Each structure stands twice: as C-alpha cells, then as structure tokens.
C-alpha positions as CSV (number, residue, x, y, z in Angstrom):
1,M,66.2,130.8,-79.6
2,K,62.4,131.5,-79.5
3,T,60.4,129.1,-77.4
4,H,56.9,128.2,-78.8
5,I,54.0,126.8,-76.8
6,V,52.1,124.7,-79.3
7,S,49.2,122.3,-79.6
8,P,50.4,118.7,-80.2
9,N,48.7,118.5,-83.6
10,Q,50.3,116.6,-86.5
11,E,52.3,119.6,-87.8
12,W,53.9,120.4,-84.5
13,L,54.4,116.7,-83.7
14,E,56.4,116.3,-86.9
15,R,58.5,119.4,-86.0
16,A,59.0,118.0,-82.5
17,K,60.3,114.8,-84.1
18,E,62.7,116.7,-86.2
19,H,64.1,118.5,-83.1
20,I,64.5,115.1,-81.3
21,L,66.2,113.4,-84.2
22,Q,68.6,116.4,-84.5
23,G,69.6,116.0,-80.9
24,G,67.4,118.7,-79.5
25,V,65.2,118.9,-76.4
26,V,61.4,119.2,-76.4
27,A,59.1,119.7,-73.4
28,F,55.9,117.6,-73.4
29,H,52.8,117.1,-71.3
30,T,52.2,114.0,-69.2
31,E,49.4,113.2,-66.7
32,T,51.8,113.9,-63.8
33,V,54.1,116.8,-64.7
34,Y,55.6,118.2,-67.9
35,G,58.8,116.4,-69.1
36,L,61.9,117.8,-70.7
37,G,62.7,115.1,-73.4
38,A,65.5,114.1,-75.6
39,N,66.5,111.0,-77.6
40,A,67.6,108.4,-75.0
41,F,70.0,106.9,-77.5
42,N,71.9,110.1,-78.1
43,D,74.7,110.9,-75.6
44,E,75.0,114.6,-76.4
45,A,71.2,115.1,-76.3
46,V,70.9,113.4,-72.9
47,K,73.8,115.4,-71.5
48,S,72.1,118.6,-72.7
49,I,69.1,117.9,-70.4
50,F,71.4,117.9,-67.4
51,A,73.0,121.1,-68.6
52,L,69.7,122.9,-69.2
53,K,68.2,121.9,-65.8
54,G,71.4,122.3,-63.8
55,R,70.8,118.7,-62.7
56,P,73.3,116.7,-60.7
57,A,75.1,114.2,-63.0
58,D,74.4,111.3,-60.7
59,N,70.6,111.7,-60.7
60,P,69.1,109.2,-63.2
61,L,66.5,110.0,-65.9
62,I,63.4,108.0,-66.9
63,A,62.9,106.7,-70.5
64,H,59.4,107.4,-71.7
65,V,57.9,105.1,-74.4
66,H,54.5,104.7,-76.1
67,R,52.2,101.9,-75.0
68,D,53.1,99.6,-77.9
69,Y,56.9,100.1,-77.8
70,D,58.8,96.8,-77.4
71,I,60.8,97.4,-74.2
72,S,62.6,94.1,-74.7
73,K,64.8,96.1,-77.1
74,I,66.3,98.0,-74.2
75,V,65.8,95.9,-71.0
76,D,66.8,92.4,-70.0
77,E,64.7,89.6,-68.5
78,V,62.4,90.7,-65.7
79,P,60.5,89.0,-63.0
80,A,57.1,87.5,-63.9
81,Y,55.2,89.9,-61.6
82,T,56.1,92.9,-63.8
83,E,53.5,91.7,-66.4
84,K,50.8,91.9,-63.8
85,L,51.9,95.4,-62.9
86,R,51.9,96.6,-66.5
87,K,48.4,95.2,-67.1
88,A,47.1,96.8,-63.9
89,F,48.7,100.3,-64.1
90,L,50.0,101.1,-67.6
91,P,49.7,103.4,-69.3
92,G,49.8,105.5,-66.1
93,P,51.8,107.2,-63.4
94,L,54.1,104.3,-62.7
95,T,57.8,104.1,-63.6
96,M,59.3,100.6,-63.5
97,V,63.1,100.0,-63.1
98,Y,64.4,97.0,-65.0
99,P,67.9,95.5,-65.7
100,S,69.2,97.4,-68.7
101,K,70.6,96.0,-71.9
102,G,72.9,99.0,-72.1
103,K,71.4,100.1,-75.4
104,V,70.4,103.6,-74.4
105,S,72.9,106.3,-73.5
106,R,74.9,105.6,-70.4
107,Y,74.0,109.1,-69.2
108,V,70.3,108.2,-68.8
109,S,71.0,105.9,-65.9
110,C,74.1,107.7,-64.7
111,G,76.2,104.6,-65.1
112,L,73.8,102.2,-63.3
113,D,73.0,98.8,-64.8
114,T,69.3,99.5,-64.6
115,L,66.8,101.5,-66.7
116,A,63.7,103.3,-65.5
117,I,60.8,103.1,-68.0
118,R,57.5,104.9,-68.0
119,V,54.4,104.7,-70.3
120,P,52.4,107.9,-69.6
121,S,48.7,107.9,-70.1
122,S,48.5,111.4,-71.3
123,L,47.1,111.5,-74.9
124,A,49.5,114.3,-75.8
125,A,52.4,112.3,-74.5
126,Q,51.3,109.2,-76.3
127,A,51.0,111.1,-79.6
128,F,54.4,112.6,-79.2
129,L,56.0,109.3,-78.3
130,R,54.4,107.5,-81.2
131,E,55.6,110.1,-83.6
132,V,59.2,109.8,-82.5
133,D,58.9,106.0,-81.8
134,L,62.0,106.2,-79.6
135,P,62.6,106.1,-75.9
136,I,62.6,109.7,-74.7
137,A,64.8,110.4,-71.7
138,A,63.0,113.0,-69.6
139,P,63.0,114.5,-66.1
140,S,60.5,117.1,-65.1
141,A,60.7,120.3,-67.2
142,N,61.9,122.7,-64.5
143,R,65.2,124.1,-63.4
144,S,66.8,121.8,-60.9
145,K,65.4,122.1,-57.3
146,H,62.6,124.4,-58.5
147,V,58.9,123.5,-58.3
148,S,57.9,120.9,-60.9
149,P,55.7,122.3,-63.8
150,V,52.1,121.3,-64.2
151,T,51.3,123.8,-67.0
152,A,53.0,124.8,-70.2
153,Q,53.4,128.3,-68.8
154,H,55.4,126.9,-65.9
155,V,57.8,125.3,-68.4
156,Y,58.0,128.5,-70.3
157,D,58.8,130.5,-67.1
158,D,61.9,128.2,-66.5
159,F,63.1,127.7,-70.1
160,E,62.1,130.6,-72.2
161,G,64.7,131.0,-74.9
162,K,66.4,127.7,-74.0
163,I,64.2,125.1,-75.8
164,P,62.3,125.4,-79.1
165,L,59.0,123.7,-78.3
166,I,56.6,123.0,-75.5
167,L,53.8,120.6,-76.5
168,D,50.9,121.9,-74.5
169,G,48.5,119.2,-73.3
170,G,46.8,121.4,-70.7
171,A,47.1,121.3,-67.0
172,C,48.5,118.0,-65.6
173,D,45.7,116.3,-63.6
174,G,47.9,114.0,-61.5
175,G,49.9,116.7,-59.9
176,I,53.0,114.8,-58.6
177,E,55.6,112.7,-60.4
178,S,55.1,109.0,-61.0
179,T,55.8,106.3,-58.5
180,V,59.2,104.7,-59.2
181,L,59.3,100.9,-58.6
182,D,62.4,98.8,-58.6
183,C,61.5,95.6,-60.5
184,T,64.9,93.9,-60.4
185,G,64.3,91.7,-57.3
186,E,62.0,89.0,-56.1
187,I,59.4,91.6,-55.0
188,P,58.9,95.2,-56.3
189,V,60.3,98.0,-54.1
190,I,59.2,101.6,-54.2
191,L,62.1,104.0,-54.7
192,R,59.9,107.1,-55.0
193,A,56.3,107.3,-53.8
194,G,53.6,108.7,-56.1
195,L,50.1,108.2,-57.3
196,V,50.3,104.4,-57.6
197,T,50.5,103.5,-54.0
198,R,52.1,100.6,-52.1
199,E,48.7,99.4,-51.2
200,M,47.7,99.3,-54.9
201,I,50.8,97.4,-55.9
202,K,50.4,94.9,-53.1
203,S,46.8,94.2,-54.2
204,V,48.1,93.1,-57.6
205,V,51.3,91.2,-56.8
206,G,50.9,90.4,-53.1
207,A,54.1,92.2,-51.8
208,C,55.8,95.5,-52.1
209,G,58.8,96.9,-50.2
210,V,59.8,100.5,-49.7
211,Y,63.5,101.4,-50.2
212,E,65.4,103.5,-47.6
213,K,68.4,105.4,-49.0
214,K,71.6,104.9,-47.0
215,A,74.0,107.7,-46.2
216,G,76.5,108.3,-49.0
217,E,74.7,105.9,-51.4
218,R,74.2,107.0,-55.0
219,P,70.6,107.7,-56.0
220,K,68.9,104.7,-57.7
221,S,66.0,106.8,-58.9
222,P,65.0,110.4,-59.6
223,G,63.8,112.3,-56.6
224,M,65.8,110.3,-54.0
225,A,68.4,112.9,-53.1
226,Y,68.8,116.7,-53.1
227,K,66.4,119.4,-52.1
228,H,63.6,119.4,-54.7
229,Y,60.4,121.3,-55.6
230,A,61.4,124.5,-53.8
231,P,59.5,127.8,-54.4
232,K,61.6,131.0,-54.8
233,C,60.3,132.7,-51.7
234,K,61.4,132.0,-48.1
235,T,59.8,129.0,-46.4
236,A,59.1,127.7,-43.0
237,Y,57.6,124.4,-41.8
238,F,55.6,123.5,-38.7
239,T,53.7,120.6,-37.4
240,A,50.0,121.0,-36.4
241,E,51.0,121.1,-32.8
242,E,53.3,124.0,-33.5
243,I,50.5,126.2,-34.9
244,G,51.2,128.9,-32.2
245,Q,54.8,129.2,-33.3
246,A,53.7,129.3,-36.9
247,I,51.4,132.3,-36.2
248,V,54.3,134.1,-34.4
249,C,56.4,133.5,-37.5
250,Y,53.7,134.9,-39.7
251,R,53.3,138.0,-37.5
252,E,57.0,138.6,-37.4
253,E,57.2,138.5,-41.2
254,E,54.3,141.0,-41.4
255,E,56.1,143.3,-38.9
256,K,59.1,143.4,-41.3
257,G,56.9,144.6,-44.1
258,G,56.6,141.1,-45.7
259,R,53.6,139.2,-47.1
260,P,53.4,135.8,-45.4
261,Y,51.0,133.0,-46.4
262,F,50.1,129.8,-44.8
263,F,50.2,126.6,-46.9
264,L,48.0,123.9,-45.4
265,E,45.1,121.5,-45.7
266,S,41.5,122.6,-45.9
267,G,40.5,122.3,-42.2
268,F,43.2,124.6,-41.0
269,A,42.9,126.9,-44.1
270,K,39.2,127.7,-43.4
271,E,39.9,128.3,-39.7
272,L,42.8,130.7,-40.4
273,T,41.0,132.4,-43.3
274,K,38.2,133.4,-40.9
275,K,40.8,134.9,-38.6
276,G,42.2,137.1,-41.4
277,F,45.3,135.2,-42.3
278,R,46.4,134.7,-46.0
279,V,46.4,131.1,-47.0
280,F,46.9,128.6,-49.8
281,D,44.4,125.7,-49.4
282,L,45.8,122.3,-50.5
283,G,42.5,120.5,-50.2
284,E,41.2,117.7,-47.9
285,T,42.3,114.4,-49.5
286,G,45.6,113.0,-50.6
287,E,44.5,113.1,-54.2
288,Q,43.4,116.8,-53.9
289,M,46.7,117.7,-52.3
290,A,48.7,115.9,-55.0
291,Q,46.8,117.7,-57.7
292,R,47.1,121.2,-56.2
293,L,50.6,121.0,-54.7
294,Y,52.9,122.3,-57.5
295,A,50.4,124.8,-58.9
296,A,50.0,126.3,-55.4
297,L,53.7,126.4,-54.9
298,R,54.2,128.1,-58.2
299,Q,51.5,130.7,-57.4
300,A,52.7,131.2,-53.9
301,E,56.2,132.2,-55.0
302,T,54.8,135.1,-57.0
303,Q,52.7,136.4,-54.0
304,A,54.4,135.5,-50.8
305,T,57.6,136.7,-49.2
306,L,57.4,133.8,-46.7
307,L,55.4,130.6,-47.2
308,I,54.6,128.8,-44.0
309,A,53.6,125.1,-44.3
310,I,51.6,123.3,-41.6
311,E,52.1,119.6,-41.8
312,P,48.9,117.8,-43.1
313,S,47.1,115.4,-40.8
314,V,46.1,113.0,-43.7
315,R,48.3,110.0,-44.0
316,G,48.7,106.8,-46.1
317,G,48.2,106.1,-49.8
318,V,48.9,109.0,-52.1
319,M,49.9,111.1,-49.1
320,D,53.2,109.2,-49.0
321,G,54.1,110.9,-52.2
322,V,52.7,114.3,-51.2
323,M,54.6,114.3,-48.0
324,N,57.8,113.4,-49.8
325,R,57.5,116.4,-52.1
326,L,56.2,118.8,-49.4
327,T,59.0,118.1,-46.9
328,R,61.6,118.4,-49.7
329,A,60.1,121.7,-51.0
330,F,60.4,123.2,-47.5
331,G,63.8,121.7,-46.8
332,R,62.7,119.2,-44.3
333,T,64.5,116.1,-45.5
334,N,67.4,114.1,-44.0
335,D,68.9,113.2,-47.4
336,E,72.2,114.6,-48.4
337,T,72.0,117.9,-50.4
C-alpha cells in the first residue's frame, strides 16, 4: 500500500470518505495531535486501529464528530452542566465522556458503558468529519507507546505503507492531547489532563474533580495506563535538585562515545547551553512546553543517544497535562505497564 500525504481539499476528502465507508483507516489533523480514524460503527474497522497501533485492547478510543453532529444519537441523558461546558469549550481540545447508548462498536469503549466524544476545532478535522458525517473513532496516529504525532510527516514515519491517506492540516498548534472529562456524575471529573484545565472547567460549572486510577483498575480513558509518548533513544529523568547527577550522567554517555542531550525548560537550557552542553529547549510557560513537547521528542530521538530530562519548575494549569506526558515519556509513572 502506498501512503499519500494530501491536502484536505474536496477531492481528497471524498476519497477519504470512500476509505472510511469501506472500513479503512485514515489519518487526520486536529488542533492537538494527528488522529488515526475509522468508522466508529464498524467493528472490523475499529479493531484494525488497535492492530495498526499495537494498542492494548482495554485502552478506549475517542469518537470524533463535527460541531453540528447530533450526539443524542449515540449517548444517553447527561447532566445539565455538560451544556455549559460544550458552549464554553467546544469545538476545542476537550473530550467529554457520556453514558453510551451502545450504538457504536463495542470495541470503541472496550466494553465500558460510556463513550468519549470530542469535537475538534481544527478546520481540516471539521471538513473531514462533515464529509463522512459519522463518528470517527480515533486515537493518536502513532505506534503504541511512541511519541504522539504533531505533523503529517510524523504519522508517515510510523505508518508508511500501512494506511492510504494522511490529511495534512499542518503542524498541530495545541501540542498535547485533549483533556478527557468524565461527565457521568454530579460533577465533572478529569480523567486525563490537557489544554482545558481544571481551573477553566471550575470557572464554568463551579466544581471539577480529578480521578486517581486505582491499582488493577481498567482504564476509563485513553492515556491512563501504560508507558506512553516515549522516544526511541535512551532516556533519563532528574529533578532540578539533581542537576549535578544529571551532568555526571551526561558526561558518562559522552565518554562511551554517545551523544547526550538535555531536555528542559528555558532557564536551565540557556544556562547549560552557555556551558557547552547540547540541549532541547521546551520553553518558559506551560503553553509553550505543551506546544513543543512532542515535536522536540521526535527530533531528539533522531539526534540523541541519551535524552536527559530535568523536571520543569512551572506548575499548575496546562502543566498538569505536560507533566503527565513528560513523566510517561521518560518512564516515571506509577501506573501499571
């Protein structure tokens, strides 16, 4: 199979629709990361996503719809606060989990009685979703556990010869995946942190919880278990207080003939660059770090033999999502693998 990176013009949108209706898989741009999409009503198509990614069978998918799609076709009654959240944040990087009517493939939610729905703001995504006019089940368009893709080339690197089309909407400006919000209870509860923060949600509906996964519990949302977002090079992780140990680690890799890089926020990056160290600069703010994270990880794995992360000092807001991805990318998570 030849993989084409194409502009989401009408001709290619129609071809993408044909592939979807025939049970195929198409990659498409969103404002967060690229998605690997299939018809959410088609069991075999949804199963093929798991096979292509090498994704664990108990890790649920998100159904993507255009802004005018009637979600009452596929979800049951929901709390009143969800309407306020939709008006405030959609289309945008927020996934909302509702009680499912069981209309989509059971493989989308991995047997759970809920369904995660997202309305992306990307114009390319909206054009694609309007063309197919179906819920599109889609995880990020990368091999399981690898760094999420924020350009069409990243998708191509992981799936050349495996999928027919990548609808190229340019670089993703959000940078990390959507916030996933459980909307099945009296108050919304964050299952996965992202660009829509707890503070933002509380400002609209007054209350917002944060879910903590218990040992042995099945994932209720994408991104809640397993090592994710990992570059192909070796990695190490240190706190700011452990900078001395990090430098020793760097020097040891150099002595072995390797090419180490530091992976850190701007303040440390400028300091270490002046001292002759190789660095990847993540930026100063949570928003900058979110936007740069995956692109930097993808670039780093092509240049570094060892990538050494120094834990950022910035906290709160979008940094909750950044830290979630950063610690998982470097294997610093307590979740089961």
